[in-house]
MOPAC internal coordinates of N, CA, C and O (Angstrom, degrees):
PM7 1SCF
backbone

  N    0.0000 0     0.00 0     0.00 0    0    0    0
  C    1.5134 1     0.00 0     0.00 0    1    0    0
  C    1.4921 1   111.76 1     0.00 0    2    1    0
  O    1.2310 1   120.01 1  -123.01 1    3    2    1
  N    1.4111 1   117.58 1    56.99 1    3    2    1
  C    1.3887 1   124.36 1  -177.50 1    5    3    2
  C    1.4759 1   105.91 1   -69.47 1    6    5    3
  O    1.2310 1   121.51 1   -37.68 1    7    6    5
  N    1.3830 1   114.71 1   142.32 1    7    6    5
  C    1.4571 1   119.20 1   178.29 1    9    7    6
  C    1.4117 1   114.20 1    93.61 1   10    9    7
  O    1.2310 1   118.17 1   159.80 1   11   10    9
  N    1.3813 1   121.09 1   -20.20 1   11   10    9
  C    1.4334 1   122.36 1   173.33 1   13   11   10
  C    1.5567 1   109.54 1   -82.79 1   14   13   11
  O    1.2310 1   121.78 1   -29.64 1   15   14   13
  N    1.2841 1   114.19 1   150.36 1   15   14   13
  C    1.4778 1   115.12 1   176.34 1   17   15   14
  C    1.5996 1   106.24 1  -120.30 1   18   17   15
  O    1.2310 1   123.44 1   -33.16 1   19   18   17
  N    1.3566 1   111.01 1   146.84 1   19   18   17
  C    1.4495 1   116.63 1  -178.74 1   21   19   18
  C    1.5811 1   107.52 1   -87.22 1   22   21   19
  O    1.2310 1   121.16 1    -2.18 1   23   22   21
  N    1.3180 1   115.38 1   177.82 1   23   22   21
  C    1.4798 1   124.37 1  -178.78 1   25   23   22
  C    1.4389 1   112.54 1   -59.70 1   26   25   23
  O    1.2310 1   118.83 1   140.19 1   27   26   25
  N    1.2975 1   119.83 1   -39.81 1   27   26   25
  C    1.4875 1   123.10 1  -178.72 1   29   27   26
  C    1.5293 1   109.86 1   -72.12 1   30   29   27
  O    1.2310 1   119.45 1   141.23 1   31   30   29
  N    1.3275 1   118.65 1   -38.77 1   31   30   29
  C    1.4472 1   120.16 1   176.47 1   33   31   30
  C    1.5721 1   110.94 1   -64.49 1   34   33   31
  O    1.2310 1   121.24 1   140.12 1   35   34   33
  N    1.3127 1   115.23 1   -39.88 1   35   34   33
  C    1.3763 1   120.33 1   176.63 1   37   35   34
  C    1.4603 1   115.98 1   -56.92 1   38   37   35
  O    1.2310 1   124.30 1   129.04 1   39   38   37
  N    1.3792 1   109.36 1   -50.96 1   39   38   37
  C    1.5084 1   122.79 1  -179.92 1   41   39   38
  C    1.5310 1   108.02 1   -60.59 1   42   41   39
  O    1.2310 1   118.23 1   135.81 1   43   42   41
  N    1.3589 1   120.97 1   -44.19 1   43   42   41
  C    1.4312 1   123.65 1   178.15 1   45   43   42
  C    1.5307 1   112.84 1   -62.75 1   46   45   43
  O    1.2310 1   121.61 1   140.47 1   47   46   45
  N    1.2954 1   114.52 1   -39.53 1   47   46   45
  C    1.5377 1   116.24 1   173.63 1   49   47   46
  C    1.5073 1   114.26 1   -59.82 1   50   49   47
  O    1.2310 1   122.54 1   139.92 1   51   50   49
  N    1.3845 1   112.74 1   -40.08 1   51   50   49
  C    1.4382 1   118.40 1   177.97 1   53   51   50
  C    1.5394 1   113.36 1   -64.08 1   54   53   51
  O    1.2310 1   120.92 1   142.15 1   55   54   53
  N    1.3372 1   115.85 1   -37.85 1   55   54   53
  C    1.4048 1   120.86 1  -179.51 1   57   55   54
  C    1.5253 1   108.30 1   -63.41 1   58   57   55
  O    1.2310 1   120.91 1   132.91 1   59   58   57
  N    1.3510 1   115.86 1   -47.09 1   59   58   57
  C    1.4452 1   122.16 1  -175.97 1   61   59   58
  C    1.4980 1   110.79 1   -63.10 1   62   61   59
  O    1.2310 1   120.20 1   160.55 1   63   62   61
  N    1.2217 1   117.23 1   -19.45 1   63   62   61
  C    1.5422 1   118.64 1  -177.59 1   65   63   62
  C    1.4714 1   113.86 1  -104.03 1   66   65   63
  O    1.2310 1   120.35 1  -157.41 1   67   66   65
  N    1.3308 1   116.93 1    22.59 1   67   66   65
  C    1.5045 1   123.68 1   178.28 1   69   67   66
  C    1.4843 1   107.21 1   -69.44 1   70   69   67
  O    1.2310 1   123.07 1   -57.04 1   71   70   69
  N    1.4019 1   111.73 1   122.96 1   71   70   69
  C    1.5649 1   113.05 1   174.11 1   73   71   70
  C    1.4789 1   115.50 1   -58.67 1   74   73   71
  O    1.2310 1   120.37 1   -38.80 1   75   74   73
  N    1.3266 1   116.89 1   141.20 1   75   74   73
  C    1.4998 1   121.07 1  -178.35 1   77   75   74
  C    1.5441 1   110.89 1   -53.14 1   78   77   75
  O    1.2310 1   117.83 1   149.46 1   79   78   77
  N    1.3367 1   121.74 1   -30.54 1   79   78   77
  C    1.4273 1   117.39 1  -177.61 1   81   79   78
  C    1.4753 1   113.87 1   -66.49 1   82   81   79
  O    1.2310 1   121.28 1   149.35 1   83   82   81
  N    1.3746 1   115.15 1   -30.65 1   83   82   81
  C    1.5154 1   116.90 1   174.79 1   85   83   82
  C    1.4862 1   110.08 1   -69.12 1   86   85   83
  O    1.2310 1   117.62 1   141.00 1   87   86   85
  N    1.2831 1   122.14 1   -39.00 1   87   86   85
  C    1.4990 1   125.30 1   176.77 1   89   87   86
  C    1.5720 1   109.04 1   -60.10 1   90   89   87
  O    1.2310 1   120.52 1   134.37 1   91   90   89
  N    1.3271 1   116.62 1   -45.63 1   91   90   89
  C    1.4036 1   122.26 1  -178.94 1   93   91   90
  C    1.5675 1   109.29 1   -62.35 1   94   93   91
  O    1.2310 1   120.76 1   138.93 1   95   94   93
  N    1.3553 1   116.15 1   -41.07 1   95   94   93
  C    1.4518 1   120.07 1  -179.57 1   97   95   94
  C    1.4502 1   107.87 1   -64.90 1   98   97   95
  O    1.2310 1   117.84 1   136.21 1   99   98   97
  N    1.3151 1   121.72 1   -43.79 1   99   98   97
  C    1.4057 1   123.92 1  -179.13 1  101   99   98
  C    1.5526 1   111.26 1   -60.08 1  102  101   99
  O    1.2310 1   121.98 1   133.61 1  103  102  101
  N    1.3166 1   113.81 1   -46.39 1  103  102  101
  C    1.4972 1   118.42 1   177.61 1  105  103  102
  C    1.5145 1   113.95 1   -56.60 1  106  105  103
  O    1.2310 1   123.46 1   136.25 1  107  106  105
  N    1.3832 1   110.97 1   -43.75 1  107  106  105
  C    1.4688 1   119.05 1  -177.64 1  109  107  106
  C    1.5239 1   110.52 1   -69.08 1  110  109  107
  O    1.2310 1   120.93 1   141.87 1  111  110  109
  N    1.3428 1   115.83 1   -38.13 1  111  110  109
  C    1.5664 1   116.71 1   170.91 1  113  111  110
  C    1.5122 1   112.49 1   -62.20 1  114  113  111
  O    1.2310 1   120.54 1   136.75 1  115  114  113
  N    1.2450 1   116.56 1   -43.25 1  115  114  113
  C    1.4924 1   118.34 1   175.49 1  117  115  114
  C    1.5481 1   114.13 1   -54.59 1  118  117  115
  O    1.2310 1   125.25 1   133.31 1  119  118  117
  N    1.3798 1   107.52 1   -46.69 1  119  118  117
  C    1.5575 1   112.60 1   175.88 1  121  119  118
  C    1.4782 1   117.06 1   -60.14 1  122  121  119
  O    1.2310 1   122.69 1   137.36 1  123  122  121
  N    1.3387 1   112.44 1   -42.64 1  123  122  121
  C    1.4639 1   123.34 1  -178.88 1  125  123  122
  C    1.6132 1   107.90 1   -63.54 1  126  125  123
  O    1.2310 1   120.84 1   143.99 1  127  126  125
  N    1.3069 1   116.00 1   -36.01 1  127  126  125
  C    1.4908 1   120.85 1  -173.96 1  129  127  126
  C    1.5677 1   109.25 1   -93.11 1  130  129  127
  O    1.2310 1   119.09 1  -177.71 1  131  130  129
  N    1.3597 1   119.35 1     2.29 1  131  130  129
  C    1.4564 1   118.75 1  -175.57 1  133  131  130
  C    1.4558 1   116.27 1    72.17 1  134  133  131
  O    1.2310 1   118.55 1  -157.02 1  135  134  133
  N    1.3403 1   120.37 1    22.98 1  135  134  133
  C    1.4527 1   124.55 1  -179.20 1  137  135  134
  C    1.6275 1   109.62 1   -97.78 1  138  137  135
  O    1.2310 1   123.30 1   -44.78 1  139  138  137
  N    1.3732 1   111.28 1   135.22 1  139  138  137
  C    1.4420 1   115.11 1   174.07 1  141  139  138
  C    1.5538 1   107.30 1   -65.57 1  142  141  139
  O    1.2310 1   119.99 1   -68.39 1  143  142  141
  N    1.3086 1   117.63 1   111.61 1  143  142  141
  C    1.4850 1   120.45 1  -175.74 1  145  143  142
  C    1.5824 1   110.13 1   -61.43 1  146  145  143
  O    1.2310 1   118.22 1   139.18 1  147  146  145
  N    1.2854 1   120.99 1   -40.82 1  147  146  145
  C    1.4320 1   124.58 1  -179.31 1  149  147  146
  C    1.5572 1   107.84 1   -58.02 1  150  149  147
  O    1.2310 1   121.11 1   125.55 1  151  150  149
  N    1.3639 1   115.47 1   -54.45 1  151  150  149
  C    1.4657 1   118.05 1  -179.04 1  153  151  150
  C    1.4990 1   114.14 1   -61.44 1  154  153  151
  O    1.2310 1   121.21 1   144.05 1  155  154  153
  N    1.3891 1   115.29 1   -35.95 1  155  154  153
  C    1.4070 1   120.40 1   176.16 1  157  155  154
  C    1.5070 1   112.27 1   -59.91 1  158  157  155
  O    1.2310 1   120.55 1   129.71 1  159  158  157
  N    1.3795 1   116.56 1   -50.29 1  159  158  157
  C    1.4355 1   120.82 1  -178.21 1  161  159  158
  C    1.5683 1   108.56 1   -67.02 1  162  161  159
  O    1.2310 1   118.18 1   143.78 1  163  162  161
  N    1.2245 1   121.06 1   -36.22 1  163  162  161
  C    1.4546 1   121.12 1   178.37 1  165  163  162
  C    1.5537 1   112.57 1   -58.22 1  166  165  163
  O    1.2310 1   121.36 1   133.30 1  167  166  165
  N    1.3351 1   115.01 1   -46.70 1  167  166  165
  C    1.4232 1   120.98 1   179.84 1  169  167  166
  C    1.5575 1   109.58 1   -71.15 1  170  169  167
  O    1.2310 1   120.75 1   132.19 1  171  170  169
  N    1.2818 1   116.17 1   -47.81 1  171  170  169
  C    1.5296 1   118.05 1  -177.16 1  173  171  170
  C    1.5183 1   111.51 1   -63.99 1  174  173  171
  O    1.2310 1   121.68 1   133.31 1  175  174  173
  N    1.3271 1   114.39 1   -46.69 1  175  174  173
  C    1.5576 1   113.47 1  -177.84 1  177  175  174
  C    1.4772 1   114.39 1   -70.70 1  178  177  175
  O    1.2310 1   121.42 1   161.10 1  179  178  177
  N    1.3420 1   114.89 1   -18.90 1  179  178  177
  C    1.4343 1   118.97 1   171.56 1  181  179  178
  C    1.5781 1   114.64 1   -72.39 1  182  181  179
  O    1.2310 1   123.59 1   140.26 1  183  182  181
  N    1.3260 1   110.72 1   -39.74 1  183  182  181
  C    1.5078 1   119.98 1  -176.49 1  185  183  182
  C    1.6001 1   109.14 1   -82.76 1  186  185  183
  O    1.2310 1   118.13 1   150.71 1  187  186  185
  N    1.2950 1   121.17 1   -29.29 1  187  186  185
  C    1.3983 1   124.32 1  -166.21 1  189  187  186
  C    1.5881 1   109.66 1   -57.75 1  190  189  187
  O    1.2310 1   118.97 1   133.83 1  191  190  189
  N    1.2753 1   119.58 1   -46.17 1  191  190  189
  C    1.4923 1   115.35 1  -179.35 1  193  191  190
  C    1.4906 1   119.74 1   -62.04 1  194  193  191
  O    1.2310 1   123.06 1   161.20 1  195  194  193
  N    1.3144 1   111.74 1   -18.80 1  195  194  193
  C    1.5799 1   117.93 1  -176.44 1  197  195  194
  C    1.4728 1   109.51 1   -95.10 1  198  197  195
  O    1.2310 1   116.12 1   173.95 1  199  198  197
  N    1.3410 1   124.97 1    -6.05 1  199  198  197
  C    1.4141 1   120.63 1  -173.22 1  201  199  198
  C    1.5878 1   111.21 1  -106.84 1  202  201  199
  O    1.2310 1   121.36 1   -18.36 1  203  202  201
  N    1.2709 1   115.01 1   161.64 1  203  202  201
  C    1.4738 1   121.36 1  -179.25 1  205  203  202
  C    1.5237 1   105.15 1   -81.36 1  206  205  203
  O    1.2310 1   120.67 1   -24.61 1  207  206  205
  N    1.3380 1   116.32 1   155.39 1  207  206  205
  C    1.4675 1   120.59 1  -178.31 1  209  207  206
  C    1.4994 1   112.09 1   -61.80 1  210  209  207
  O    1.2310 1   119.66 1   146.73 1  211  210  209
  N    1.2960 1   118.26 1   -33.27 1  211  210  209
  C    1.4797 1   117.20 1   179.08 1  213  211  210
  C    1.5154 1   114.49 1   -74.69 1  214  213  211
  O    1.2310 1   120.34 1   171.26 1  215  214  213
  N    1.3687 1   116.96 1    -8.74 1  215  214  213
  C    1.4565 1   122.77 1   176.63 1  217  215  214
  C    1.5568 1   113.43 1   -91.49 1  218  217  215
  O    1.2310 1   121.53 1   173.01 1  219  218  217
  N    1.2901 1   114.69 1    -6.99 1  219  218  217
  C    1.4742 1   120.55 1  -175.61 1  221  219  218
  C    1.4911 1   113.89 1   -61.31 1  222  221  219
  O    1.2310 1   120.09 1   152.95 1  223  222  221
  N    1.3523 1   117.44 1   -27.05 1  223  222  221
  C    1.4538 1   119.48 1   178.13 1  225  223  222
  C    1.4652 1   113.37 1   -66.38 1  226  225  223
  O    1.2310 1   119.01 1   163.37 1  227  226  225
  N    1.3052 1   119.49 1   -16.63 1  227  226  225
  C    1.4723 1   122.70 1   175.84 1  229  227  226
  C    1.5490 1   110.99 1   -71.53 1  230  229  227
  O    1.2310 1   120.45 1   162.07 1  231  230  229
  N    1.3242 1   116.74 1   -17.93 1  231  230  229
  C    1.4309 1   121.11 1  -173.86 1  233  231  230
  C    1.5023 1   113.42 1  -100.06 1  234  233  231
  O    1.2310 1   118.70 1  -170.68 1  235  234  233
  N    1.3794 1   120.08 1     9.32 1  235  234  233
  C    1.4234 1   121.61 1   174.88 1  237  235  234
  C    1.5473 1   102.71 1   -70.48 1  238  237  235
  O    1.2310 1   122.17 1   -25.27 1  239  238  237
  N    1.3808 1   113.46 1   154.73 1  239  238  237
  C    1.4456 1   117.52 1  -179.90 1  241  239  238
  C    1.5602 1   116.12 1   -50.08 1  242  241  239
  O    1.2310 1   120.42 1   136.98 1  243  242  241
  N    1.3524 1   116.80 1   -43.02 1  243  242  241
  C    1.4408 1   117.42 1  -174.89 1  245  243  242
  C    1.5136 1   109.99 1   -69.18 1  246  245  243
  O    1.2310 1   120.81 1   132.75 1  247  246  245
  N    1.4061 1   116.05 1   -47.25 1  247  246  245
  C    1.4204 1   119.49 1   179.12 1  249  247  246
  C    1.4940 1   114.41 1   -63.39 1  250  249  247
  O    1.2310 1   120.90 1   139.55 1  251  250  249
  N    1.3627 1   115.89 1   -40.45 1  251  250  249
  C    1.4423 1   123.01 1   174.62 1  253  251  250
  C    1.5759 1   113.03 1   -55.70 1  254  253  251
  O    1.2310 1   121.75 1   133.71 1  255  254  253
  N    1.3437 1   114.25 1   -46.29 1  255  254  253
  C    1.4912 1   121.58 1   174.74 1  257  255  254
  C    1.4728 1   110.76 1   -57.87 1  258  257  255
  O    1.2310 1   119.40 1   126.03 1  259  258  257
  N    1.2898 1   118.75 1   -53.97 1  259  258  257
  C    1.5274 1   122.99 1   177.09 1  261  259  258
  C    1.5115 1   111.21 1   -49.60 1  262  261  259
  O    1.2310 1   120.93 1   130.49 1  263  262  261
  N    1.3001 1   115.84 1   -49.51 1  263  262  261
  C    1.4998 1   117.35 1  -175.90 1  265  263  262
  C    1.4936 1   110.91 1   -68.68 1  266  265  263
  O    1.2310 1   120.39 1   149.59 1  267  266  265
  N    1.3442 1   116.86 1   -30.41 1  267  266  265
  C    1.5660 1   118.15 1   179.57 1  269  267  266
  C    1.5160 1   106.78 1   -71.27 1  270  269  267
  O    1.2310 1   120.17 1   136.32 1  271  270  269
  N    1.3438 1   117.28 1   -43.68 1  271  270  269
  C    1.4284 1   120.16 1   178.72 1  273  271  270
  C    1.5171 1   113.20 1   -63.10 1  274  273  271
  O    1.2310 1   120.51 1   145.52 1  275  274  273
  N    1.2912 1   116.62 1   -34.48 1  275  274  273
  C    1.4456 1   118.31 1   179.33 1  277  275  274
  C    1.5290 1   111.42 1   -69.38 1  278  277  275
  O    1.2310 1   120.57 1   141.68 1  279  278  277
  N    1.3695 1   116.51 1   -38.32 1  279  278  277
  C    1.4442 1   119.77 1   175.86 1  281  279  278
  C    1.4769 1   111.93 1   -63.78 1  282  281  279
  O    1.2310 1   119.63 1   134.81 1  283  282  281
  N    1.3628 1   118.31 1   -45.19 1  283  282  281
  C    1.4691 1   117.58 1  -178.80 1  285  283  282
  C    1.5118 1   110.89 1   -66.08 1  286  285  283
  O    1.2310 1   119.33 1   144.33 1  287  286  285
  N    1.2586 1   118.89 1   -35.67 1  287  286  285
  C    1.4775 1   124.99 1   177.50 1  289  287  286
  C    1.5073 1   110.93 1   -63.18 1  290  289  287
  O    1.2310 1   121.04 1   134.33 1  291  290  289
  N    1.3894 1   115.62 1   -45.67 1  291  290  289
  C    1.4317 1   120.37 1  -179.84 1  293  291  290
  C    1.5371 1   110.84 1   -64.53 1  294  293  291
  O    1.2310 1   120.81 1   140.28 1  295  294  293
  N    1.3934 1   116.06 1   -39.72 1  295  294  293
  C    1.3453 1   116.87 1  -177.09 1  297  295  294
  C    1.5342 1   113.28 1   -73.28 1  298  297  295
  O    1.2310 1   119.98 1   154.89 1  299  298  297
  N    1.3485 1   117.64 1   -25.11 1  299  298  297
  C    1.4605 1   121.21 1  -179.20 1  301  299  298
  C    1.5717 1   110.34 1   -75.45 1  302  301  299
  O    1.2310 1   120.58 1   163.16 1  303  302  301
  N    1.3039 1   116.50 1   -16.84 1  303  302  301
  C    1.4669 1   121.14 1  -171.74 1  305  303  302
  C    1.5726 1   106.78 1   -80.77 1  306  305  303
  O    1.2310 1   120.10 1   180.00 1  307  306  305

């Protein structure tokens, strides 16, 4: 089935075509929330190919920060 693309390839193409304004907005949101933008993007871009499109909202800076704080609090208990 040459010429056909699978879901991960389609998702990767969409990620590559993100307009710069979206990236700038994500960086600014990281700054506003006190998140290291480089660390955020390393984690998010590593996870992004493996998630479903409807799960992407969990990777916004605010939701990502909430999830990280929840993990660290659960581990501390």
